[in-house]
KOLBATI-57116 format. One line per field, with one value per residue (C-alpha): residue number from 1; x, y, z. Coordinates in steps of 0.25 Angstrom, whole numbers, plus 5000, padded with zeros to 4 digits. Example, Ala and Ser with C-alpha at 12.3 -4.5 7.8 and 13.67 -1.06 7.14 Angstrom:
% residues 2
num <- [1	2] .
u <- [5049	5055] .
v <- [4982	4996] .
w <- [5031	5029] .
This chain:
% residues 948
num <- [1	2	3	4	5	6	7	8	9	10	11	12	13	14	15	16	17	18	19	20	21	22	23	24	25	26	27	28	29	30	31	32	33	34	35	36	37	38	39	40	41	42	43	44	45	46	47	48	49	50	51	52	53	54	55	56	57	58	59	60	61	62	63	64	65	66	67	68	69	70	71	72	73	74	75	76	77	78	79	80	81	82	83	84	85	86	87	88	89	90	91	92	93	94	95	96	97	98	99	100	101	102	103	104	105	106	107	108	109	110	111	112	113	114	115	116	117	118	119	120	121	122	123	124	125	126	127	128	129	130	131	132	133	134	135	136	137	138	139	140	141	142	143	144	145	146	147	148	149	150	151	152	153	154	155	156	157	158	159	160	161	162	163	164	165	166	167	168	169	170	171	172	173	174	175	176	177	178	179	180	181	182	183	184	185	186	187	188	189	190	191	192	193	194	195	196	197	198	199	200	201	202	203	204	205	206	207	208	209	210	211	212	213	214	215	216	217	218	219	220	221	222	223	224	225	226	227	228	229	230	231	232	233	234	235	236	237	238	239	240	241	242	243	244	245	246	247	248	249	250	251	252	253	254	255	256	257	258	259	260	261	262	263	264	265	266	267	268	269	270	271	272	273	274	275	276	277	278	279	280	281	282	283	284	285	286	287	288	289	290	291	292	293	294	295	296	297	298	299	300	301	302	303	304	305	306	307	308	309	310	311	312	313	314	315	316	317	318	319	320	321	322	323	324	325	326	327	328	329	330	331	332	333	334	335	336	337	338	339	340	341	342	343	344	345	346	347	348	349	350	351	352	353	354	355	356	357	358	359	360	361	362	363	364	365	366	367	368	369	370	371	372	373	374	375	376	377	378	379	380	381	382	383	384	385	386	387	388	389	390	391	392	393	394	395	396	397	398	399	400	401	402	403	404	405	406	407	408	409	410	411	412	413	414	415	416	417	418	419	420	421	422	423	424	425	426	427	428	429	430	431	432	433	434	435	436	437	438	439	440	441	442	443	444	445	446	447	448	449	450	451	452	453	454	455	456	457	458	459	460	461	462	463	464	465	466	467	468	469	470	471	472	473	474	475	476	477	478	479	480	481	482	483	484	485	486	487	488	489	490	491	492	493	494	495	496	497	498	499	500	501	502	503	504	505	506	507	508	509	510	511	512	513	514	515	516	517	518	519	520	521	522	523	524	525	526	527	528	529	530	531	532	533	534	535	536	537	538	539	540	541	542	543	544	545	546	547	548	549	550	551	552	553	554	555	556	557	558	559	560	561	562	563	564	565	566	567	568	569	570	571	572	573	574	575	576	577	578	579	580	581	582	583	584	585	586	587	588	589	590	591	592	593	594	595	596	597	598	599	600	601	602	603	604	605	606	607	608	609	610	611	612	613	614	615	616	617	618	619	620	621	622	623	624	625	626	627	628	629	630	631	632	633	634	635	636	637	638	639	640	641	642	643	644	645	646	647	648	649	650	651	652	653	654	655	656	657	658	659	660	661	662	663	664	665	666	667	668	669	670	671	672	673	674	675	676	677	678	679	680	681	682	683	684	685	686	687	688	689	690	691	692	693	694	695	696	697	698	699	700	701	702	703	704	705	706	707	708	709	710	711	712	713	714	715	716	717	718	719	720	721	722	723	724	725	726	727	728	729	730	731	732	733	734	735	736	737	738	739	740	741	742	743	744	745	746	747	748	749	750	751	752	753	754	755	756	757	758	759	760	761	762	763	764	765	766	767	768	769	770	771	772	773	774	775	776	777	778	779	780	781	782	783	784	785	786	787	788	789	790	791	792	793	794	795	796	797	798	799	800	801	802	803	804	805	806	807	808	809	810	811	812	813	814	815	816	817	818	819	820	821	822	823	824	825	826	827	828	829	830	831	832	833	834	835	836	837	838	839	840	841	842	843	844	845	846	847	848	849	850	851	852	853	854	855	856	857	858	859	860	861	862	863	864	865	866	867	868	869	870	871	872	873	874	875	876	877	878	879	880	881	882	883	884	885	886	887	888	889	890	891	892	893	894	895	896	897	898	899	900	901	902	903	904	905	906	907	908	909	910	911	912	913	914	915	916	917	918	919	920	921	922	923	924	925	926	927	928	929	930	931	932	933	934	935	936	937	938	939	940	941	942	943	944	945	946	947	948] .
u <- [5037	5046	5048	5054	5053	5039	5034	5030	5029	5022	5023	5011	5007	4999	4985	4979	4966	4959	4944	4943	4948	4938	4926	4930	4935	4929	4918	4913	4926	4919	4910	4900	4895	4904	4916	4913	4910	4924	4931	4924	4927	4942	4942	4934	4944	4955	4948	4945	4959	4964	4954	4958	4972	4967	4969	4958	4960	4955	4954	4947	4942	4942	4955	4962	4956	4966	4962	4970	4967	4958	4951	4957	4958	4969	4967	4977	4981	4990	4996	4983	4976	4987	4988	4974	4975	4978	4993	5002	4999	5014	5018	5020	5015	5019	5008	5010	5005	5016	5026	5034	5032	5038	5044	5041	5048	5048	5045	5036	5028	5016	5015	5010	5001	4989	4994	4992	4979	4966	4960	4946	4941	4942	4939	4928	4938	4948	4938	4934	4948	4950	4937	4941	4955	4962	4967	4975	4969	4981	4978	4963	4966	4975	4963	4954	4964	4965	4950	4949	4960	4971	4985	4999	5004	4996	4999	4986	4978	4987	4983	4978	4978	4973	4981	4978	4987	4992	5006	5006	5008	5010	4998	4991	4978	4974	4976	4967	4979	4985	4975	4968	4953	4950	4935	4939	4947	4962	4957	4946	4956	4966	4956	4946	4931	4929	4937	4931	4917	4921	4926	4913	4904	4912	4916	4909	4909	4907	4919	4928	4940	4946	4958	4961	4962	4977	4982	4994	5001	4999	5004	5017	5019	5018	5028	5037	5049	5048	5043	5051	5052	5045	5032	5033	5035	5023	5013	5017	5025	5033	5044	5050	5052	5055	5052	5038	5034	5029	5041	5034	5021	5014	5016	5012	4999	4996	4999	4990	4975	4978	4977	4989	4997	5000	5015	5013	5008	5017	5030	5041	5049	5039	5046	5060	5064	5071	5077	5086	5079	5066	5068	5061	5046	5047	5039	5032	5040	5033	5039	5054	5055	5046	5045	5039	5030	5024	5021	5015	5007	5002	4998	4990	4983	4980	4976	4962	4960	4962	4955	4942	4942	4948	4934	4931	4943	4939	4925	4931	4942	4935	4921	4907	4912	4917	4903	4890	4885	4896	4907	4901	4900	4914	4919	4924	4917	4928	4929	4924	4933	4931	4926	4924	4923	4938	4946	4952	4961	4959	4948	4942	4934	4923	4924	4913	4899	4896	4904	4916	4916	4925	4936	4934	4944	4955	4959	4972	4976	4990	4998	5001	4986	4984	4988	4977	4967	4957	4957	4946	4955	4967	4958	4955	4970	4980	4974	4959	4950	4938	4928	4919	4905	4894	4903	4892	4887	4900	4902	4888	4893	4906	4898	4889	4900	4907	4894	4892	4907	4906	4910	4924	4926	4920	4920	4924	4927	4919	4930	4943	4956	4959	4947	4952	4967	4967	4956	4962	4956	4954	4959	4947	4950	4946	4952	4963	4954	4955	4940	4933	4946	4956	4966	4974	4987	4982	4995	5004	5001	4998	4986	4977	4975	4967	4959	4956	4951	4942	4936	4933	4928	4913	4903	4894	4882	4871	4862	4866	4855	4852	4844	4857	4865	4855	4855	4871	4870	4861	4867	4882	4891	4902	4912	4919	4932	4935	4929	4941	4938	4923	4928	4934	4921	4914	4923	4920	4905	4908	4917	4907	4896	4905	4908	4893	4889	4901	4902	4906	4896	4900	4905	4909	4896	4887	4896	4895	4880	4879	4887	4878	4864	4866	4860	4867	4870	4859	4869	4867	4854	4861	4868	4864	4856	4867	4878	4870	4870	4885	4887	4878	4885	4898	4895	4887	4888	4892	4905	4903	4892	4899	4903	4918	4925	4925	4910	4908	4916	4907	4894	4884	4888	4900	4895	4903	4909	4915	4921	4926	4932	4939	4945	4950	4955	4962	4972	4973	4978	4988	4996	5006	5008	4997	5002	5000	4986	4982	4987	4979	4966	4967	4970	4958	4949	4953	4949	4936	4937	4930	4919	4916	4915	4905	4904	4903	4916	4923	4919	4925	4938	4939	4944	4956	4959	4956	4967	4978	4972	4974	4988	4993	5006	5012	5006	5004	4996	4988	4984	4979	4972	4965	4960	4955	4948	4941	4936	4932	4924	4917	4913	4910	4896	4894	4895	4908	4914	4911	4916	4928	4932	4930	4939	4950	4949	4949	4962	4968	4964	4969	4983	4994	5005	5005	4995	4993	4980	4974	4977	4971	4958	4958	4961	4952	4938	4938	4932	4920	4918	4918	4909	4899	4900	4899	4891	4893	4891	4900	4911	4911	4911	4923	4931	4930	4936	4948	4950	4950	4960	4970	4971	4976	4988	5000	4994	5001	5000	4994	4983	4980	4979	4970	4961	4960	4956	4946	4939	4939	4934	4923	4918	4910	4902	4900	4894	4895	4889	4896	4909	4908	4905	4914	4926	4927	4924	4933	4944	4943	4942	4956	4962	4974	4975	4984	4976	4985	4985	4976	4966	4964	4965	4953	4945	4949	4947	4933	4930	4934	4926	4913	4916	4915	4901	4905	4918	4911	4899	4906	4921	4924	4915	4922	4935	4930	4927	4940	4948	4940	4941	4956	4957	4948	4956	4966	4980	4988	4982	4981	4991	5001	4993	4980	4988	4994	4980	4974	4986	4985	4970	4971	4981	4972	4960	4969	4974	4960	4955	4967	4962	4947	4949	4952	4938	4931	4928	4933	4920	4919	4933	4930	4917	4921	4935	4937	4924	4915	4919	4934	4943	4949	4963	4964	4958	4969	4980	4974	4976	4988	4991	4990	5002	5011	5009	4994	4996	5005	4994	4983	4991	4994	4980	4974	4984	4979	4964	4968	4975	4962	4952	4962	4967	4954	4947	4959	4960	4945	4943	4956	4965	4955	4955	4970	4971	4971	4982	4991	4989	4993	5006	5010	5009	5014	5027	5034	5032	5034	5039	5049	5041	5037	5024	5023	5011	5003	5013	5011	5021	5022	5023	5008	5012	5007	5017	5031	5043	5046	5032	5033	5032	5038	5028	5015	5021	5025	5011	5014	5024	5013	5002	5007	5016	5005	4994	5004	5006	4991	4985	4997	5005	4997	4984	4989	4994	4981	4974	4984	4986	4999	5006	5018	5021	5019	5028	5039	5038	5039	5051	5058	5055	5054	5060	5047	5044	5035] .
v <- [5076	5076	5089	5091	5103	5098	5088	5086	5072	5069	5056	5055	5044	5033	5033	5020	5022	5028	5031	5020	5010	5015	5014	5000	4993	5001	5010	5010	5017	5030	5029	5040	5052	5062	5053	5054	5069	5071	5063	5071	5084	5080	5077	5090	5098	5093	5095	5109	5112	5106	5113	5126	5123	5120	5105	5095	5081	5074	5060	5060	5046	5037	5031	5044	5048	5043	5041	5041	5032	5042	5044	5058	5059	5063	5065	5058	5067	5063	5069	5069	5078	5088	5088	5091	5103	5117	5115	5114	5100	5099	5098	5084	5078	5065	5055	5041	5034	5039	5032	5022	5009	5001	5003	4996	4982	4981	4967	4973	4982	4973	4975	4989	4986	4990	5005	5006	4999	5006	5012	5010	5021	5012	4998	4995	4996	4988	4977	4977	4976	4964	4958	4959	4953	4966	4968	4957	4949	4955	4969	4968	4961	4973	4982	4974	4975	4990	4991	4982	4991	4981	4987	4983	4991	4984	4969	4968	4972	4968	4966	4952	4943	4929	4916	4909	4897	4888	4887	4872	4872	4881	4889	4883	4888	4875	4867	4868	4865	4875	4886	4893	4893	4908	4906	4904	4913	4909	4908	4898	4890	4890	4887	4878	4879	4870	4880	4892	4886	4883	4897	4903	4895	4896	4910	4921	4930	4920	4921	4913	4922	4928	4936	4944	4937	4942	4944	4952	4939	4933	4945	4946	4931	4932	4944	4939	4939	4954	4960	4965	4956	4966	4964	4949	4949	4958	4952	4937	4933	4940	4930	4930	4915	4915	4900	4901	4909	4901	4898	4896	4901	4888	4887	4902	4899	4887	4895	4907	4908	4922	4927	4931	4945	4952	4950	4935	4939	4951	4952	4941	4949	4943	4930	4935	4936	4948	4941	4929	4921	4919	4912	4917	4913	4901	4901	4888	4878	4882	4896	4898	4912	4922	4930	4918	4915	4929	4928	4914	4918	4931	4923	4914	4926	4931	4917	4915	4904	4915	4926	4917	4915	4928	4934	4923	4928	4942	4939	4933	4943	4956	4953	4948	4935	4943	4945	4939	4925	4925	4926	4915	4905	4909	4907	4921	4928	4937	4940	4954	4965	4967	4982	4991	5003	5005	5010	4999	5000	4986	4976	4966	4975	4968	4975	4967	4963	4954	4943	4948	4945	4934	4939	4938	4927	4930	4918	4919	4910	4905	4906	4891	4887	4896	4885	4876	4887	4888	4899	4906	4906	4911	4922	4927	4928	4922	4928	4931	4934	4925	4931	4921	4919	4928	4940	4949	4943	4944	4958	4962	4955	4963	4976	4973	4969	4983	4990	4984	4987	5002	5005	5000	5012	5024	5038	5050	5059	5065	5070	5063	5070	5071	5080	5089	5090	5103	5110	5119	5120	5134	5137	5142	5155	5151	5137	5140	5150	5142	5140	5127	5123	5124	5135	5141	5136	5122	5116	5125	5121	5108	5113	5125	5135	5132	5145	5141	5127	5132	5143	5134	5122	5122	5118	5105	5109	5098	5108	5104	5097	5091	5103	5112	5102	5103	5118	5118	5109	5118	5131	5128	5135	5125	5134	5122	5126	5115	5102	5095	5100	5096	5082	5081	5085	5075	5065	5070	5067	5053	5050	5055	5046	5034	5036	5035	5025	5015	5015	5025	5035	5034	5024	5027	5024	5030	5043	5044	5042	5053	5063	5060	5059	5066	5054	5051	5037	5030	5028	5043	5040	5032	5045	5053	5065	5075	5067	5066	5082	5083	5071	5077	5090	5084	5076	5086	5083	5097	5099	5114	5111	5103	5110	5113	5106	5119	5120	5105	5107	5119	5111	5107	5092	5094	5098	5107	5096	5089	5102	5105	5091	5092	5105	5099	5086	5093	5100	5087	5079	5089	5086	5074	5070	5064	5072	5085	5080	5077	5090	5097	5090	5092	5107	5109	5100	5108	5121	5116	5111	5098	5104	5114	5104	5096	5081	5078	5085	5079	5065	5067	5072	5061	5049	5057	5062	5051	5041	5052	5052	5037	5038	5050	5047	5059	5066	5078	5070	5064	5078	5082	5068	5070	5084	5078	5066	5075	5085	5073	5068	5081	5082	5069	5062	5049	5040	5046	5045	5030	5028	5037	5041	5029	5020	5030	5032	5016	5015	5026	5018	5005	5011	5004	5012	5027	5036	5050	5051	5039	5045	5058	5050	5043	5055	5066	5068	5061	5048	5055	5062	5050	5043	5054	5054	5039	5035	5024	5012	5015	5020	5007	4999	5007	5016	5011	4997	5003	5012	5000	4993	5004	4998	4985	4979	4987	5001	5014	5020	5033	5026	5017	5029	5037	5025	5021	5036	5036	5023	5027	5041	5035	5024	5033	5040	5026	5020	5007	4997	5003	5004	4990	4984	4994	4996	4986	4974	4977	4980	4967	4959	4965	4959	4951	4957	4968	4978	4988	4994	5006	4996	4989	5003	5007	4996	5000	5015	5012	5003	5014	5024	5016	5011	4999	4994	4995	4987	4976	4975	4977	4975	4964	4954	4955	4954	4941	4935	4938	4933	4920	4918	4919	4910	4900	4899	4887	4892	4880	4876	4890	4896	4907	4919	4914	4913	4926	4932	4926	4931	4945	4946	4942	4952	4963	4958	4959	4973	4978	4972	4979	4992	4989	4984	4999	5002	4991	4991	4980	4973	4973	4968	4957	4953	4954	4950	4941	4934	4934	4921	4917	4928	4932	4935	4921	4914	4919	4916	4902	4899	4890	4892	4907	4916	4921	4935	4934	4928	4939	4950	4942	4941	4956	4960	4951	4958	4972	4967	4963	4976	4983	4975	4975	4964	4960	4957	4950	4941	4938	4937	4935	4926	4914	4914	4914	4901	4891	4899	4901	4886	4883	4892	4887	4872	4873	4881	4869	4861	4872	4884	4887	4884	4895	4894	4902	4895	4906	4917	4930	4936	4950	4964	4965	4961	4971	4969	4973	4963	4963	4957	4946	4932	4919	4908	4906	4904	4918	4922	4920	4932	4941	4937	4933	4945	4955	4948	4948	4963	4965	4956	4955	4942	4936	4938	4932	4920	4918	4918	4909	4895	4893	4906	4898	4891	4904	4912	4902	4902	4917	4917	4906	4911	4926	4929	4935	4934	4941] .
w <- [4947	4935	4927	4913	4903	4898	4908	4922	4927	4940	4947	4957	4967	4960	4964	4969	4961	4949	4949	4938	4949	4959	4949	4944	4957	4969	4965	4979	4983	4979	4991	4990	4981	4987	4985	4970	4970	4977	4966	4955	4962	4962	4947	4944	4953	4945	4932	4936	4939	4926	4917	4924	4919	4905	4906	4903	4908	4896	4901	4914	4917	4930	4926	4927	4940	4951	4965	4978	4990	4995	4981	4978	4963	4953	4939	4930	4919	4907	4894	4886	4896	4896	4881	4880	4888	4883	4885	4873	4867	4863	4877	4882	4895	4902	4901	4908	4896	4887	4895	4887	4894	4883	4869	4856	4856	4872	4876	4887	4877	4877	4892	4890	4879	4887	4888	4873	4872	4872	4885	4890	4881	4869	4875	4865	4853	4861	4863	4848	4844	4853	4849	4834	4837	4835	4849	4856	4868	4876	4873	4875	4889	4893	4889	4898	4909	4908	4908	4921	4928	4928	4927	4925	4936	4947	4951	4959	4946	4935	4920	4918	4906	4905	4905	4892	4892	4903	4897	4897	4882	4871	4867	4855	4850	4844	4857	4869	4878	4887	4885	4897	4899	4898	4902	4916	4925	4929	4943	4940	4932	4943	4955	4948	4948	4960	4969	4964	4966	4980	4983	4977	4985	4999	4999	5007	4995	4983	4973	4964	4962	4974	4968	4956	4942	4942	4957	4961	4965	4952	4944	4953	4952	4937	4936	4948	4939	4936	4949	4961	4972	4981	4973	4973	4988	4990	4980	4979	4992	5002	5001	4987	4982	4967	4966	4970	4958	4946	4937	4923	4916	4917	4932	4933	4926	4935	4947	4946	4946	4941	4926	4918	4916	4903	4904	4901	4887	4885	4893	4892	4903	4914	4913	4916	4931	4936	4948	4949	4959	4950	4937	4924	4922	4913	4900	4895	4887	4874	4875	4874	4879	4887	4874	4867	4878	4878	4863	4864	4877	4870	4857	4866	4872	4858	4853	4847	4858	4869	4861	4860	4875	4881	4883	4893	4901	4900	4905	4917	4920	4915	4912	4915	4922	4934	4940	4941	4936	4926	4936	4945	4933	4929	4943	4943	4954	4961	4976	4976	4982	4997	4995	4983	4992	4993	4981	4973	4961	4956	4955	4945	4935	4926	4913	4906	4909	4898	4891	4883	4868	4862	4853	4839	4835	4825	4817	4810	4799	4797	4784	4786	4783	4771	4761	4765	4765	4753	4743	4751	4764	4755	4750	4764	4767	4777	4789	4791	4802	4805	4813	4821	4816	4823	4821	4822	4835	4841	4837	4843	4856	4856	4854	4865	4874	4871	4874	4887	4891	4888	4902	4898	4889	4897	4892	4900	4888	4877	4868	4864	4867	4852	4850	4862	4860	4853	4861	4872	4886	4892	4906	4915	4920	4934	4933	4944	4951	4964	4964	4970	4977	4966	4970	4960	4966	4969	4963	4972	4986	4992	5001	5001	5012	5024	5022	5008	5011	5023	5015	5003	5011	5010	5020	5017	5010	5007	5000	4986	4979	4965	4961	4964	4955	4944	4944	4944	4931	4924	4928	4929	4919	4915	4908	4903	4896	4886	4880	4886	4900	4897	4894	4908	4914	4905	4911	4925	4923	4918	4930	4940	4934	4934	4948	4951	4941	4942	4927	4916	4911	4897	4887	4873	4867	4878	4877	4862	4864	4874	4866	4854	4860	4874	4881	4894	4898	4906	4918	4920	4927	4938	4942	4955	4950	4956	4949	4936	4935	4936	4926	4916	4917	4915	4903	4895	4880	4877	4884	4886	4895	4905	4918	4920	4932	4940	4938	4942	4955	4959	4956	4967	4964	4973	4986	4995	5004	4991	4987	5001	5002	4989	4993	5006	5000	4988	4996	5005	4993	4989	5002	5000	5014	5023	5035	5027	5023	5037	5042	5031	5034	5049	5047	5038	5046	5059	5052	5049	5034	5037	5045	5034	5023	5031	5034	5019	5015	5027	5024	5010	5016	5027	5018	5014	5028	5037	5032	5036	5050	5052	5047	5055	5062	5069	5081	5072	5062	5073	5078	5063	5062	5075	5070	5057	5064	5073	5062	5053	5065	5067	5052	5047	5048	5055	5043	5038	5052	5053	5039	5039	5052	5061	5053	5054	5069	5070	5062	5072	5084	5078	5076	5084	5091	5094	5087	5092	5084	5091	5105	5100	5096	5109	5118	5112	5110	5097	5102	5108	5095	5087	5097	5096	5080	5078	5090	5101	5093	5082	5092	5099	5087	5080	5089	5104	5101	5095	5107	5116	5106	5109	5123	5118	5110	5115	5111	5113	5127	5122	5115	5126	5136	5127	5124	5139	5143	5132	5136	5150	5147	5138	5148	5157	5145	5139	5151	5158	5147	5135	5143	5147	5133	5125	5134	5146	5138	5126	5136	5144	5131	5128	5141	5138	5124	5126	5133	5139	5153	5149	5144	5157	5164	5155	5162	5176	5174	5168	5180	5190	5182	5183	5197	5205	5201	5186	5189	5197	5187	5173	5174	5185	5179	5165	5172	5179	5166	5159	5171	5172	5157	5158	5170	5164	5151	5152	5151	5148	5135	5129	5120	5125	5119	5126	5140	5138	5135	5148	5156	5150	5152	5166	5169	5162	5171	5184	5180	5178	5191	5198	5193	5196	5210	5216	5211	5219	5234	5243	5244	5229	5227	5236	5230	5216	5215	5227	5232	5220	5214	5213	5215	5202	5207	5214	5202	5194	5204	5206	5191	5190	5175	5176	5171	5182	5178	5179	5193	5197	5192	5199	5212	5212	5209	5220	5230	5225	5227	5241	5244	5239	5248	5261	5270	5276	5263	5258	5269	5269	5254	5246	5254	5256	5240	5240	5249	5237	5230	5242	5245	5231	5232	5245	5243	5228	5231	5237	5224	5214	5221	5210	5198	5188	5181	5169	5162	5156	5160	5153	5143	5139	5145	5150	5165	5174	5186	5189	5186	5201	5204	5194	5199	5193	5197	5203	5217	5217	5219	5233	5233	5226	5236	5250	5253	5248	5257	5269	5267	5266	5277	5286	5286	5298	5292	5279	5286	5293	5279	5271	5277	5268	5272	5278	5264	5257	5266	5265	5250	5250	5259	5251	5237	5239	5252	5258	5272	5282] .
């Protein structure tokens, strides 16, 4: 904020959207009726406050309504509105449009020509001036760009101009060489009809054009010599290489499928480089300097040849050839935006729905030809204007075109500012009374007291009906204080109707007709009945009969939840920091504000609060966020929970690293509550998989512990079939893919919870399948990541078996793990290409099983299956006793053994198995069961100094 003796200049953050942007490029972003009501309520609240201060806005229109990312609106106020107030008209106020962008004679003066051009309100006069030849092509195209929303300040949506020559020769109107065909888009000229036809016929969404007619890449390449390197690295290439940018105009034209920028018709500075590594952009040989080139290039744009064809280019870029059959025949079908439900500040706006009229050609006679003219020509003068034949038909065509383009000159005001400038506006006595959520000290504090908020938040009431609204319209006393204040109300009615209709309510002609005859536009019939009552009240012909802003705020049209939501959100938006906003929302939610305003009001507040929950970082913020989430879950209806809350919870669960809020959600009763709210099917489709994902890919210990406890605790309530399909199977599918120890423990604990029968029927068959799949997968021809997955998956399987074995009886272990088919442990140990660490885990697991079933069962069932392995080890140790087989060895920190137990080769399996069996069975009994005992013991003595 800058202050002087007579001025206050405030610099506010740039808002990403205006209401005009939303209506033009993403009308579905105003998702529901209540969304529109809340927007209008915000505008009326601002107007009520302004009118109470004795200030009328005076220029309320969608382009002056600024919107944040969350669609909270600001009203843009300039000098004209303040000078129209009751304040001393001699006082001067800052207005951005008064800023001196360039001075007379400045070479860049023409760059800002559009700032002095007529705005949309006088579109018709601008068109007629151009059509008659009084307004230049350049200026008219600037006006069309402004109507389409294109802007100098945005490289992604930059002001666009047509290329009119190919720079091969000096432009000459009397020659056909070097002129660009304006009946085809630059994209079509660059790509060719054959390629565009192929794209259209083979694309999933049929289209010819996949990019903007003027992309950010093209704009930054055109302006490369004047832009900072940081911009070029972002928009063009991350690695700056000056030689890769086109060096001259002809090469630039041939390189790009995009259209031109205004600077090439107006600013010679664009050719001069600001950096030593990049040479100046070269002008064609037929121009000696950039200044001469600009003049010749601009003359080409303003030539009769271009003027006679420019309407074709307008049809393609701004007109009827952007849609329908005309777009298909012109090969100009654009790839539609992925969604129109998200707010957007840019997009291709079709201005016209019928062919644009051709400009009337102005033929200028030169002095050199005068001597050869007849007396009749001399009588008419050196210069004369020859209007084409059929002038009346052309005029009728132009008039019809203007009438059909009335929406480009919407009217939101009944009276011009010139008629109002001397009229004072009265201050309402109760303008700052604090009624209806407008406290007298609203500018003095950043928030209002909790008691005030809770006392004024009203409970949801669905009793309001159409009859009550009609009664309000007939009986309300407006007490409008001024014609200029009434004009603001007229604008509110027009904007409300436009939000619903998707087009302006009034054009210049329809407004004049309404003021003269009182006949409302036919589009009023398309408004919902309840909205029609409000709009009709706002646009009353007699300004004194229009309701005041305060009266409208109190109308039944704005239900109690809308008023309560505004009261809650107004103070919310006065807080600058997200942390403060989160604390504010959590505090009032905890005190019952959301519950009091009901499901409808809570749904209006949720889009503003939930983004803060997802980004909460500190432990304190996590506590506030958890409170807010639980309160929203209690208050919102099912549809709102699915649309607003579930995506927020998903983003929290997907967060990597430590998150206290995630732990809160996994530890508390929140998951049970969201299960109860959204139902079993939705829960398993949206939330449950993310809980399991917190057991994978190096998660934080606190999150994995909370997730594992939640899964184990919920399994008994879910029952066997659901637990198997929703928990057991996903966990096993995560084997070898970074599943943490807590994830394997969930499997083990669930098995212990359901008992031996469950383990035998549900878990062991799945483990058998995974182990057999890994064993049967060839190792030698597989890439290393595949080998690593096999090894990790087998280790996870063995770990799970280690935990499940204590649940089983000896008979079950023998039957399921040893005798039923091939013994899984022995099968792994016999695999000669298996990684050393997998062999180590398998050997240790087998020893644990033998300890569980005892020496007799081990001698009877296990040792006979190990005969082949012991024979192999005994007879191969003479040939390769010192070799180390690391084929398929496992890399990484996932080994579940101590370093002192690591083995170096397959032969070292003897060390892991034989001494353990000797201890369990006794050496004599082991020797009786193992025919190669002597060779094995000799190896152990020689290699590891082991002896009985």
